[in-house]
C-alpha positions in Angstrom: -6.1 -37.7 53.6 -7.9 -41.0 54.3 -10.3 -42.0 51.5 -11.8 -44.9 53.5 -15.5 -44.8 54.1 -16.8 -44.6 57.6 -19.8 -46.7 58.6 -22.1 -43.7 58.5 -21.2 -43.2 54.9 -22.4 -46.7 53.9 -26.0 -47.6 53.3 -26.8 -51.2 54.0 -29.5 -53.5 52.6 -30.5 -57.0 53.6 -33.1 -59.1 51.8 -35.0 -61.7 53.8 -37.0 -64.8 52.5 -37.6 -68.2 54.1 -34.6 -70.3 53.2 -32.2 -67.8 51.6 -31.8 -69.9 48.4 -34.3 -68.4 45.9 -35.8 -65.0 46.4 -33.4 -63.2 48.7 -30.1 -64.2 47.0 -31.7 -63.3 43.7 -32.5 -59.8 45.1 -28.9 -59.6 46.4 -27.5 -60.4 43.0 -29.8 -58.0 41.2 -29.1 -55.1 43.6 -25.4 -55.7 43.5 -25.3 -55.4 39.7 -27.6 -52.5 39.5 -25.7 -50.6 42.2 -22.5 -51.0 40.1 -24.4 -49.6 37.1 -25.6 -46.7 39.2 -22.1 -46.0 40.6 -23.1 -46.9 44.1 -21.4 -50.3 44.6 -18.8 -48.8 46.9 -21.2 -47.1 49.3 -24.0 -49.7 49.6 -23.5 -53.0 51.5 -25.8 -55.8 50.4 -26.6 -59.1 52.0 -29.4 -61.7 52.3 -30.6 -64.2 54.8 -33.5 -66.5 55.6 -35.9 -66.7 58.5 -35.4 -70.5 58.7 -32.3 -72.6 59.0 -33.1 -75.1 56.3 -30.3 -74.4 53.9 -27.5 -72.7 55.9 -24.3 -72.9 54.0 -25.9 -74.0 50.7 -25.6 -72.2 47.4 -28.8 -70.7 45.9 -31.3 -73.0 44.2 -30.0 -74.1 40.8 -33.2 -72.8 39.1 -32.7 -69.4 40.7 -29.0 -69.3 39.6 -29.8 -70.4 36.1 -32.6 -67.9 35.7 -30.4 -65.1 37.0 -27.5 -66.1 34.9 -29.6 -65.8 31.7 -30.0 -62.1 32.6 -26.3 -61.7 33.5 -26.6 -61.9 37.3 -24.0 -63.8 39.3 -25.1 -65.9 42.3 -22.7 -68.8 42.5 -20.6 -67.4 45.3 -23.6 -66.7 47.6 -24.3 -69.0 50.5 -27.5 -69.3 52.6 -27.5 -68.0 56.2 -30.2 -67.5 58.8 -31.2 -63.9 59.8 -30.3 -62.8 63.3 -31.5 -60.0 65.5 -28.3 -58.0 64.8 -29.3 -57.8 61.1 -32.3 -55.8 62.0 -30.2 -53.5 64.2 -27.4 -53.0 61.8 -28.9 -52.8 58.3 -30.6 -49.6 57.1 -33.0 -51.5 54.9 -34.5 -54.8 56.1 -36.6 -56.1 53.2 -38.8 -59.2 53.4 -40.2 -60.9 50.4 -43.6 -61.7 51.8 -45.9 -61.1 54.7 -45.0 -64.3 56.5 -41.3 -63.6 56.5 -42.0 -60.0 57.4 -43.9 -61.1 60.4 -41.1 -63.5 61.4 -38.4 -60.9 61.1 -40.5 -58.3 63.0 -40.9 -60.8 65.8 -37.1 -61.3 65.8 -36.5 -57.5 66.0 -36.0 -55.6 69.2 -39.2 -53.8 70.2 -38.0 -50.4 69.2 -37.2 -51.7 65.7 -40.3 -53.7 64.9 -41.4 -51.2 62.3 -38.1 -51.1 60.5 -38.5 -54.3 58.3 -40.8 -53.8 55.3 -41.8 -55.6 52.1 -39.4 -55.3 49.2 -42.3 -54.7 46.8 -43.1 -51.5 48.6 -40.4 -50.1 46.3 -42.4 -51.0 43.2 -45.9 -49.8 44.1 -47.0 -49.6 40.5 -46.4 -53.4 40.1 -49.7 -54.0 42.0 -48.4 -56.9 44.0 -47.0 -56.5 47.5 -45.4 -60.0 47.9 -42.7 -61.8 45.9 -44.1 -65.3 45.7 -41.9 -68.3 46.6 -41.0 -70.1 43.4 -39.5 -73.1 45.1 -42.3 -75.6 44.4 -43.2 -74.3 41.0 -41.8 -74.4 37.5 -39.3 -72.2 35.6 -41.9 -69.6 34.9 -42.1 -68.8 38.7 -38.4 -68.0 38.8 -38.8 -65.7 35.8 -41.8 -63.9 37.5 -39.8 -63.5 40.7 -36.8 -62.1 38.8 -39.1 -59.6 37.0 -40.6 -58.4 40.3 -37.2 -58.1 42.1 -35.8 -56.1 39.2 -38.7 -53.7 39.4 -38.4 -53.4 43.2 -34.6 -53.0 43.1 -35.0 -50.1 40.6 -37.2 -48.3 43.1 -34.9 -49.2 46.0 -31.9 -47.6 44.2 -34.0 -44.5 43.6 -34.7 -44.4 47.4 -31.1 -44.9 48.2 -30.0 -42.1 45.8 -32.6 -39.7 47.4 -31.4 -40.7 50.9 -27.7 -40.2 50.1 -28.2 -36.6 48.6 
């Protein structure tokens, strides 16, 4: 008997921000750890990308990495990449951090998939904010705020994945 998962048994998630060095790799690290805690790490594929090519191949921003590490998240191995059309086609959840990146990823999508991308914060409606702000030009408090928001949204996302997989 083969215990290997088939592609239809795997749920896939990609997080999208502008440069793939702050918000989306933070979300990738948070979701990876929380999936492990929920017993879903083997059945959910997680990735992140940026709408712009500014930082391709670079590690996450040092401030993001430091803030995440203080809460036990590991980001050091992640490297920035640019989102491509195939990401929208192949990932089950295509989650943008803000309206601008949502608009850009929808424009990249094939016409029949333009409604597939959505905002990450839609998984934390009680938070009262629909966008994860870009902390890049701010201070350390912005990175803390972003991490708080992402943790809340990832908790809701895991609940959605669990419901979908039943």
